[in-house]
TINU-954440 format. One record per atom (N, C-alpha, C, O): atom name; residue in three letters; z negated, x, y. Coordinates in nm, 3 decimals, padded with zeros to 5 digits. Example, Ala and Ser with C-alpha at 12.3 -4.5 7.8 and 13.67 -1.06 7.14 Angstrom:
TINU-954440
> at,aa,c3,c1,c2
> N,ALA,-00.780,01.319,-00.569
> CA,ALA,-00.780,01.230,-00.450
> C,ALA,-00.780,01.320,-00.330
> O,ALA,-00.846,01.424,-00.332
> N,SER,-00.708,01.285,-00.225
> CA,SER,-00.714,01.367,-00.106
> C,SER,-00.787,01.290,00.003
> O,SER,-00.804,01.341,00.114
***
This chain:
TINU-954440
> at,aa,c3,c1,c2
> N,MET,00.148,-01.917,-00.064
> CA,MET,00.159,-01.808,-00.160
> C,MET,00.087,-01.657,-00.027
> O,MET,00.112,-01.622,00.088
> N,ASP,-00.007,-01.613,-00.141
> CA,ASP,-00.051,-01.497,-00.043
> C,ASP,-00.018,-01.387,-00.077
> O,ASP,00.018,-01.367,-00.193
> N,GLN,-00.021,-01.278,00.024
> CA,GLN,00.017,-01.119,00.015
> C,GLN,00.041,-01.070,-00.109
> O,GLN,00.142,-01.015,-00.152
> N,ASP,-00.084,-01.102,-00.176
> CA,ASP,-00.102,-00.999,-00.312
> C,ASP,00.008,-01.081,-00.424
> O,ASP,00.076,-01.020,-00.505
> N,MET,00.007,-01.212,-00.409
> CA,MET,00.148,-01.252,-00.489
> C,MET,00.314,-01.216,-00.447
> O,MET,00.409,-01.195,-00.523
> N,LYS,00.309,-01.218,-00.303
> CA,LYS,00.411,-01.152,-00.267
> C,LYS,00.439,-01.003,-00.299
> O,LYS,00.554,-00.963,-00.318
> N,GLU,00.375,-00.953,-00.303
> CA,GLU,00.385,-00.794,-00.350
> C,GLU,00.416,-00.791,-00.489
> O,GLU,00.497,-00.707,-00.528
> N,SER,00.344,-00.902,-00.600
> CA,SER,00.367,-00.913,-00.719
> C,SER,00.506,-00.946,-00.729
> O,SER,00.569,-00.875,-00.808
> N,ILE,00.571,-01.035,-00.672
> CA,ILE,00.733,-01.084,-00.682
> C,ILE,00.792,-00.951,-00.626
> O,ILE,00.883,-00.905,-00.696
> N,LEU,00.759,-00.881,-00.516
> CA,LEU,00.872,-00.782,-00.466
> C,LEU,00.855,-00.673,-00.561
> O,LEU,00.957,-00.607,-00.583
> N,GLY,00.740,-00.639,-00.628
> CA,GLY,00.718,-00.543,-00.743
> C,GLY,00.809,-00.576,-00.813
> O,GLY,00.911,-00.510,-00.793
> N,ALA,00.819,-00.697,-00.933
> CA,ALA,00.897,-00.716,-01.024
> C,ALA,01.039,-00.709,-00.992
> O,ALA,01.117,-00.673,-01.080
> N,LEU,01.091,-00.745,-00.849
> CA,LEU,01.212,-00.737,-00.862
> C,LEU,01.266,-00.588,-00.788
> O,LEU,01.380,-00.575,-00.745
> N,GLU,01.168,-00.487,-00.781
> CA,GLU,01.186,-00.379,-00.748
> C,GLU,01.227,-00.294,-00.904
> O,GLU,01.255,-00.174,-00.904
> N,ASN,01.225,-00.367,-01.015
> CA,ASN,01.285,-00.346,-01.167
> C,ASN,01.468,-00.376,-01.171
> O,ASN,01.550,-00.343,-01.256
> N,VAL,01.483,-00.454,-01.037
> CA,VAL,01.627,-00.536,-01.080
> C,VAL,01.681,-00.419,-01.010
> O,VAL,01.613,-00.364,-00.923
> N,ILE,01.817,-00.371,-01.046
> CA,ILE,01.867,-00.237,-01.037
> C,ILE,02.023,-00.283,-01.006
> O,ILE,02.096,-00.323,-01.097
> N,ASP,02.066,-00.274,-00.870
> CA,ASP,02.194,-00.318,-00.830
> C,ASP,02.272,-00.221,-00.907
> O,ASP,02.246,-00.102,-00.891
> N,PRO,02.385,-00.263,-01.005
> CA,PRO,02.475,-00.191,-01.081
> C,PRO,02.570,-00.101,-01.020
> O,PRO,02.601,00.004,-01.076
> N,GLU,02.609,-00.129,-00.927
> CA,GLU,02.695,-00.089,-00.833
> C,GLU,02.631,00.039,-00.765
> O,GLU,02.700,00.139,-00.786
> N,LEU,02.531,00.059,-00.697
> CA,LEU,02.477,00.195,-00.653
> C,LEU,02.324,00.230,-00.721
> O,LEU,02.256,00.323,-00.678
> N,GLY,02.288,00.157,-00.814
> CA,GLY,02.176,00.229,-00.893
> C,GLY,02.063,00.254,-00.780
> O,GLY,01.996,00.355,-00.758
> N,ILE,02.064,00.162,-00.734
> CA,ILE,01.905,00.124,-00.681
> C,ILE,01.859,00.006,-00.656
> O,ILE,01.944,-00.065,-00.602
> N,ASP,01.722,-00.064,-00.681
> CA,ASP,01.666,-00.173,-00.709
> C,ASP,01.717,-00.237,-00.581
> O,ASP,01.769,-00.175,-00.489
> N,ILE,01.698,-00.359,-00.585
> CA,ILE,01.744,-00.472,-00.465
> C,ILE,01.670,-00.485,-00.362
> O,ILE,01.702,-00.543,-00.259
> N,VAL,01.550,-00.422,-00.388
> CA,VAL,01.429,-00.439,-00.267
> C,VAL,01.486,-00.333,-00.177
> O,VAL,01.554,-00.364,-00.078
> N,ASN,01.458,-00.203,-00.212
> CA,ASN,01.468,-00.103,-00.165
> C,ASN,01.619,-00.087,-00.108
> O,ASN,01.657,00.021,-00.062
> N,LEU,01.688,-00.182,-00.113
> CA,LEU,01.829,-00.163,-00.057
> C,LEU,01.848,-00.280,00.029
> O,LEU,01.950,-00.307,00.093
> N,GLY,01.745,-00.344,00.023
> CA,GLY,01.742,-00.451,00.178
> C,GLY,01.802,-00.582,00.128
> O,GLY,01.822,-00.670,00.213
> N,LEU,01.837,-00.610,-00.013
> CA,LEU,01.906,-00.721,-00.031
> C,LEU,01.832,-00.877,-00.049
> O,LEU,01.891,-00.985,-00.042
> N,VAL,01.667,-00.852,-00.078
> CA,VAL,01.584,-00.940,-00.042
> C,VAL,01.538,-01.001,00.052
> O,VAL,01.436,-00.948,00.096
> N,TYR,01.572,-01.099,00.106
> CA,TYR,01.528,-01.147,00.259
> C,TYR,01.399,-01.221,00.255
> O,TYR,01.316,-01.212,00.346
> N,ASP,01.382,-01.292,00.152
> CA,ASP,01.247,-01.361,00.154
> C,ASP,01.203,-01.380,00.011
> O,ASP,01.268,-01.340,-00.085
> N,VAL,01.107,-01.434,00.005
> CA,VAL,01.073,-01.484,-00.153
> C,VAL,00.932,-01.604,-00.077
> O,VAL,00.855,-01.602,00.019
> N,ASP,00.958,-01.676,-00.165
> CA,ASP,00.836,-01.813,-00.168
> C,ASP,00.814,-01.863,-00.322
> O,ASP,00.917,-01.872,-00.388
> N,LEU,00.690,-01.897,-00.386
> CA,LEU,00.645,-01.913,-00.469
> C,LEU,00.563,-02.098,-00.454
> O,LEU,00.441,-02.101,-00.433
> N,ASN,00.624,-02.207,-00.464
> CA,ASN,00.568,-02.287,-00.469
> C,ASN,00.475,-02.341,-00.564
> O,ASN,00.463,-02.285,-00.672
> N,GLU,00.391,-02.469,-00.528
> CA,GLU,00.268,-02.499,-00.640
> C,GLU,00.315,-02.516,-00.748
> O,GLU,00.244,-02.495,-00.846
> N,GLU,00.465,-02.565,-00.766
> CA,GLU,00.497,-02.601,-00.899
> C,GLU,00.525,-02.490,-01.012
> O,GLU,00.544,-02.511,-01.132
> N,GLY,00.523,-02.338,-00.929
> CA,GLY,00.560,-02.233,-00.982
> C,GLY,00.684,-02.220,-00.993
> O,GLY,00.737,-02.154,-01.082
> N,THR,00.746,-02.282,-00.903
> CA,THR,00.906,-02.235,-00.851
> C,THR,00.903,-02.114,-00.757
> O,THR,00.823,-02.103,-00.664
> N,CYS,01.005,-02.018,-00.794
> CA,CYS,00.996,-01.896,-00.725
> C,CYS,01.145,-01.918,-00.654
> O,CYS,01.242,-01.933,-00.728
> N,LYS,01.161,-01.920,-00.508
> CA,LYS,01.258,-01.880,-00.451
> C,LYS,01.309,-01.754,-00.382
> O,LYS,01.250,-01.693,-00.293
> N,ILE,01.409,-01.728,-00.427
> CA,ILE,01.456,-01.587,-00.347
> C,ILE,01.569,-01.616,-00.283
> O,ILE,01.650,-01.692,-00.336
> N,THR,01.590,-01.568,-00.173
> CA,THR,01.669,-01.579,-00.078
> C,THR,01.702,-01.410,-00.062
> O,THR,01.625,-01.317,-00.043
> N,MET,01.846,-01.413,-00.076
> CA,MET,01.911,-01.278,-00.091
> C,MET,02.048,-01.272,-00.030
> O,MET,02.104,-01.369,00.022
> N,THR,02.104,-01.141,-00.042
> CA,THR,02.275,-01.129,-00.055
> C,THR,02.287,-01.040,-00.095
> O,THR,02.190,-00.964,-00.107
> N,LEU,02.410,-01.005,-00.136
> CA,LEU,02.483,-00.911,-00.249
> C,LEU,02.528,-00.792,-00.128
> O,LEU,02.502,-00.814,-00.010
> N,THR,02.602,-00.660,-00.176
> CA,THR,02.644,-00.588,-00.067
> C,THR,02.762,-00.620,-00.053
> O,THR,02.817,-00.538,00.020
> N,SER,02.843,-00.713,-00.093
> CA,SER,02.964,-00.740,-00.036
> C,SER,02.981,-00.865,-00.107
> O,SER,02.940,-00.876,-00.222
> N,MET,03.046,-00.974,-00.039
> CA,MET,03.112,-01.097,-00.044
> C,MET,03.156,-01.106,-00.238
> O,MET,03.113,-01.172,-00.333
> N,GLY,03.259,-01.001,-00.221
> CA,GLY,03.349,-01.002,-00.387
> C,GLY,03.262,-00.953,-00.421
> O,GLY,03.339,-00.875,-00.478
> N,CYS,03.128,-00.901,-00.455
> CA,CYS,03.061,-00.845,-00.571
> C,CYS,03.065,-00.944,-00.682
> O,CYS,03.005,-01.051,-00.676
> N,PRO,03.158,-00.893,-00.811
> CA,PRO,03.134,-00.955,-00.928
> C,PRO,03.001,-00.950,-00.976
> O,PRO,02.963,-01.040,-01.051
> N,LEU,02.917,-00.850,-00.942
> CA,LEU,02.778,-00.844,-01.049
> C,LEU,02.693,-00.966,-00.998
> O,LEU,02.594,-01.002,-01.060
> N,GLY,02.732,-01.026,-00.890
> CA,GLY,02.598,-01.138,-00.892
> C,GLY,02.552,-01.199,-00.985
> O,GLY,02.435,-01.231,-00.964
> N,PRO,02.608,-01.243,-01.119
> CA,PRO,02.594,-01.342,-01.141
> C,PRO,02.477,-01.239,-01.242
> O,PRO,02.382,-01.300,-01.291
> N,VAL,02.487,-01.106,-01.265
> CA,VAL,02.414,-00.978,-01.330
> C,VAL,02.316,-01.011,-01.281
> O,VAL,02.232,-01.077,-01.342
> N,ILE,02.299,-00.966,-01.133
> CA,ILE,02.217,-00.929,-01.065
> C,ILE,02.098,-01.066,-01.094
> O,ILE,01.988,-01.050,-01.145
> N,VAL,02.151,-01.189,-01.050
> CA,VAL,02.047,-01.337,-01.092
> C,VAL,01.995,-01.322,-01.250
> O,VAL,01.880,-01.361,-01.273
> N,ASP,02.041,-01.288,-01.317
> CA,ASP,02.010,-01.296,-01.468
> C,ASP,01.891,-01.201,-01.447
> O,ASP,01.782,-01.253,-01.469
> N,GLN,01.892,-01.035,-01.396
> CA,GLN,01.811,-00.975,-01.428
> C,GLN,01.733,-01.052,-01.297
> O,GLN,01.631,-00.984,-01.286
> N,ILE,01.730,-01.099,-01.251
> CA,ILE,01.607,-01.117,-01.149
> C,ILE,01.527,-01.253,-01.217
> O,ILE,01.416,-01.286,-01.177
> N,LYS,01.579,-01.305,-01.294
> CA,LYS,01.506,-01.422,-01.364
> C,LYS,01.431,-01.349,-01.489
> O,LYS,01.318,-01.381,-01.527
> N,THR,01.495,-01.268,-01.533
> CA,THR,01.409,-01.189,-01.598
> C,THR,01.287,-01.107,-01.588
> O,THR,01.202,-01.096,-01.677
> N,ALA,01.285,-01.039,-01.447
> CA,ALA,01.206,-00.961,-01.412
> C,ALA,01.092,-01.049,-01.341
> O,ALA,00.978,-01.001,-01.344
> N,LEU,01.109,-01.158,-01.284
> CA,LEU,01.031,-01.295,-01.268
> C,LEU,00.955,-01.342,-01.348
> O,LEU,00.837,-01.357,-01.318
> N,GLY,01.006,-01.381,-01.480
> CA,GLY,00.976,-01.459,-01.619
> C,GLY,00.862,-01.388,-01.653
> O,GLY,00.783,-01.456,-01.717
> N,GLU,00.821,-01.252,-01.626
> CA,GLU,00.726,-01.173,-01.675
> C,GLU,00.565,-01.175,-01.608
> O,GLU,00.458,-01.121,-01.635
> N,LEU,00.621,-01.283,-01.492
> CA,LEU,00.502,-01.323,-01.343
> C,LEU,00.420,-01.428,-01.424
> O,LEU,00.495,-01.521,-01.453
> N,PRO,00.312,-01.444,-01.465
> CA,PRO,00.262,-01.598,-01.535
> C,PRO,00.278,-01.691,-01.452
> O,PRO,00.294,-01.804,-01.498
> N,GLU,00.278,-01.673,-01.305
> CA,GLU,00.231,-01.751,-01.192
> C,GLU,00.402,-01.846,-01.200
> O,GLU,00.431,-01.965,-01.181
> N,VAL,00.480,-01.732,-01.234
> CA,VAL,00.651,-01.819,-01.216
> C,VAL,00.691,-01.931,-01.325
> O,VAL,00.673,-01.910,-01.445
> N,LYS,00.729,-02.011,-01.294
> CA,LYS,00.757,-02.130,-01.392
> C,LYS,00.900,-02.084,-01.390
> O,LYS,00.937,-01.996,-01.468
> N,ASP,00.981,-02.139,-01.305
> CA,ASP,01.109,-02.132,-01.254
> C,ASP,01.178,-02.019,-01.142
> O,ASP,01.110,-01.966,-01.054
> N,VAL,01.296,-01.997,-01.160
> CA,VAL,01.317,-01.883,-01.054
> C,VAL,01.466,-01.978,-00.989
> O,VAL,01.561,-02.027,-01.051
> N,ASP,01.438,-01.977,-00.860
> CA,ASP,01.574,-02.027,-00.771
> C,ASP,01.625,-01.900,-00.669
> O,ASP,01.574,-01.861,-00.564
> N,VAL,01.757,-01.848,-00.749
> CA,VAL,01.794,-01.741,-00.646
> C,VAL,01.918,-01.811,-00.562
> O,VAL,02.014,-01.859,-00.621
> N,ASN,01.900,-01.813,-00.376
> CA,ASN,01.988,-01.894,-00.352
> C,ASN,02.036,-01.732,-00.244
> O,ASN,01.964,-01.671,-00.165
> N,ILE,02.161,-01.708,-00.276
> CA,ILE,02.255,-01.581,-00.218
> C,ILE,02.320,-01.645,-00.079
> O,ILE,02.389,-01.747,-00.067
> N,VAL,02.276,-01.554,00.020
> CA,VAL,02.364,-01.593,00.128
> C,VAL,02.406,-01.486,00.218
> O,VAL,02.362,-01.371,00.222
> N,TRP,02.512,-01.547,00.302
> CA,TRP,02.592,-01.409,00.365
> C,TRP,02.562,-01.414,00.485
> O,TRP,02.661,-01.374,00.546
> N,GLN,02.449,-01.452,00.586
> CA,GLN,02.400,-01.449,00.704
> C,GLN,02.250,-01.412,00.726
> O,GLN,02.186,-01.506,00.677
> N,PRO,02.181,-01.339,00.765
> CA,PRO,02.271,-01.195,00.807
> C,PRO,02.366,-01.140,00.721
> O,PRO,02.361,-01.184,00.606
> N,SER,02.434,-01.072,00.741
> CA,SER,02.556,-01.001,00.656
> C,SER,02.463,-00.842,00.631
> O,SER,02.414,-00.771,00.719
> N,TRP,02.462,-00.825,00.515
> CA,TRP,02.369,-00.685,00.454
> C,TRP,02.481,-00.531,00.553
> O,TRP,02.601,-00.513,00.572
> N,ASN,02.361,-00.459,00.588
> CA,ASN,02.422,-00.365,00.611
> C,ASN,02.368,-00.243,00.597
> O,ASN,02.250,-00.259,00.563
> N,LYS,02.397,-00.121,00.606
> CA,LYS,02.304,00.037,00.542
> C,LYS,02.221,00.041,00.630
> O,LYS,02.195,00.158,00.655
> N,ASP,02.165,-00.028,00.691
> CA,ASP,02.028,-00.011,00.812
> C,ASP,01.948,-00.112,00.778
> O,ASP,01.846,-00.143,00.839
> N,MET,02.007,-00.183,00.650
> CA,MET,01.918,-00.301,00.599
> C,MET,01.815,-00.218,00.458
> O,MET,01.726,-00.271,00.392
> N,MET,01.871,-00.066,00.449
> CA,MET,01.806,-00.004,00.334
> C,MET,01.661,00.081,00.356
> O,MET,01.636,00.136,00.463
> N,SER,01.579,00.083,00.254
> CA,SER,01.450,00.177,00.289
> C,SER,01.474,00.313,00.297
> O,SER,01.547,00.363,00.212
> N,ARG,01.411,00.403,00.411
> CA,ARG,01.467,00.528,00.385
> C,ARG,01.444,00.575,00.211
> O,ARG,01.518,00.668,00.180
> N,TYR,01.384,00.539,00.136
> CA,TYR,01.412,00.583,00.003
> C,TYR,01.529,00.564,-00.049
> O,TYR,01.575,00.656,-00.117
> N,ALA,01.600,00.454,-00.032
> CA,ALA,01.722,00.429,-00.101
> C,ALA,01.806,00.497,00.006
> O,ALA,01.837,00.591,-00.067
> N,LYS,01.859,00.521,00.105
> CA,LYS,01.909,00.597,00.209
> C,LYS,01.913,00.750,00.145
> O,LYS,02.022,00.805,00.130
> N,MET,01.787,00.815,00.108
> CA,MET,01.763,00.942,00.073
> C,MET,01.852,00.939,-00.063
> O,MET,01.933,01.026,-00.094
> N,ALA,01.822,00.824,-00.136
> CA,ALA,01.893,00.840,-00.265
> C,ALA,02.036,00.832,-00.286
> O,ALA,02.101,00.854,-00.388
> N,LEU,02.072,00.796,-00.173
> CA,LEU,02.237,00.780,-00.179
> C,LEU,02.316,00.880,-00.087
> O,LEU,02.437,00.897,-00.085
> N,GLY,02.217,00.944,-00.010
> CA,GLY,02.251,01.046,00.050
> C,GLY,02.297,01.040,00.202
> O,GLY,02.372,01.119,00.261
> N,ILE,02.229,00.921,00.252
> CA,ILE,02.280,00.854,00.397
> C,ILE,02.201,00.926,00.486
> O,ILE,02.099,00.979,00.440
> N,ARG,02.230,00.939,00.616
> CA,ARG,02.173,01.006,00.700
> C,ARG,02.144,00.865,00.814
> O,ARG,02.086,00.884,00.921
***
């Protein structure tokens, strides 16, 4: 997968907002890896802010909707992992500022 395609996928994922924090999943640092194979299956490796997050299925649905707008993406496979575990240091500067974290 080339860099432009990776940026397109990450750009689409910036439209997926974590309902609890109101910030997109890319700037929150929840997306660990994106990959697109030759068949058009986009694999997203990500985590959630907490293991008990009840909004996981909502976020996965939003990811599928956002990536469905990219013509190259035929199918979406979201793999939620807990290692490495998410922490506030993974957030972008933008997300930290938006949430008032120094």
